[in-house]
N, C-alpha and C positions, 0 to 999 in steps of 0.2 A: 865808248871810252873804257879801256881796261886798265885796272890798277893791280900790280903784282906786289904782294906783301911777302917778302922772302923769309921773314921770321916765322910766320904761321903757315907758309906754303899755300896761300890761298890767292885766288884771282877774283877780283871784284869787277864785274862788268856793269857799267851804267849806260842806260839807254834813255834818252830824253823822250818821254811820252806825256800825253795829256789825257785826263779822264773827262768824259762827258756823259750826261744822263740822257737816255732816250727811252721813252716809254717806261719810266720807273727803274730801268736797269742801267748799270754803269757800263760805259763803252770805252774801250781803250783806243786812243788815236795814236798811230805810229808816227815817227818823226816826219814822214812824207805827207802826213795828213790823212792817210787811208784808215778806214775803220778796221778794227780787229776785234774779234770776239772768240772765246773758246768754242770748240766744236759743240754743236747742239744748242748754242745760245741764240740761234736765229729763229727759233720757234716763236711765233707771235701769239702769246697766250690769249690775248683778247680775241683774236680771230678763231683760235681753237675753241675757246669757251663758247663763243657765239654759235659755231657750227654744231658743237655737241648739244647745246641747249635746243637748237632748232630740231635736230633729229630726235631728241628726247620728247619734245613737245609734240612732234608729228606722231610719234609712237603712242603718246597718251590720247591724242585725238582718234587715231585709227583703232585703238583698243577700246574706245568708248568710255574711257575714264572721265573724259570731259566731252560734252556734246558739241560745244561751240568754242570759237576762239575767245569770245567774251567770258565764258565760264572758265576757260583755262587761264586767261589773264587775271581774273578775279582770284583764282586759287594761287597764282604766282605773285599776286599783288603788283602787277605790271600793267601798263597801258596797253589796251588791245591793239592799237595801231603798231606798237613796237613788236608785239608778238607776231602780228601779220608780216611785218617786214623781215623779222628774223626767220620765220617759217619759209620764206622764199629761198633761204640758203640751202634748203633741201633740194632745190632745183639746180644747184651748181653741178657742173660736169664732175664725174668721179675723179678724174685725174687732177682737177683743180683742188678738190677737197683733200686728196692724198698729198698734194704738194704743200698745202697749208699745214696739214698735220705733221709733215716731215720737216717743215721749216724751209721749204724750197720756193716760197712765194716771192714775188718781186719785193725788193726792200721798201718801196714806197706804198705798197698795198696796205690800206687801212680798212677798218670796219665800216666807216662811212662809205667807202667805195663799194663795198658789197651790199650795203643797205639801200643804196640808190637803185632805181630800176635798171635791170640788166637783161640782155637777150636770153630767151629760153633755149635757143640752139647752142649746143655745147661748143661748136667751132667758133661761133660768134663771141661766146663768153671768153674763150681763150684769147681771141684778138683784143677784146675789150680790157681784160685784166692783165694780160702779159705783154701787150704792146701799146699801152696808152702813151700819149705824147711825152717823150723824154724818159719813160720808165726803162729800167734795165730789161733787156729782151732775153728772157729765159724760157726755155721750153718746159712745160710742166712735166714732160716725160723724162727730163734729164735726171 
């Protein structure tokens, strides 16, 4: 709806929208119910943080800073099983990691999905994460 104010020569445009919270962020819902977010707002910070932690922890283990996962977990004050599950993220296909860092992951992909056991083969990972039942089918190369 547009309103013209001839005295101030301004046009006011009103668009009926709704705001919704998703993952601690505000999301704008367009009149047709579709999600809209500013460019760059699709980066899933939880996934990015988990992947970064995993690679940092792997580097600490490889450099000999910590000899075992248990020692690393104690230093980080985290449960060793969680450290182990997060370290598996370093086995993700490079294009999946890149897609997550760029915010191109499927909308429904959550950290719990990545922490569950997943195939080691990169092509099987792409099928598991990019084509789960009902998920938006996006190529990680897009």
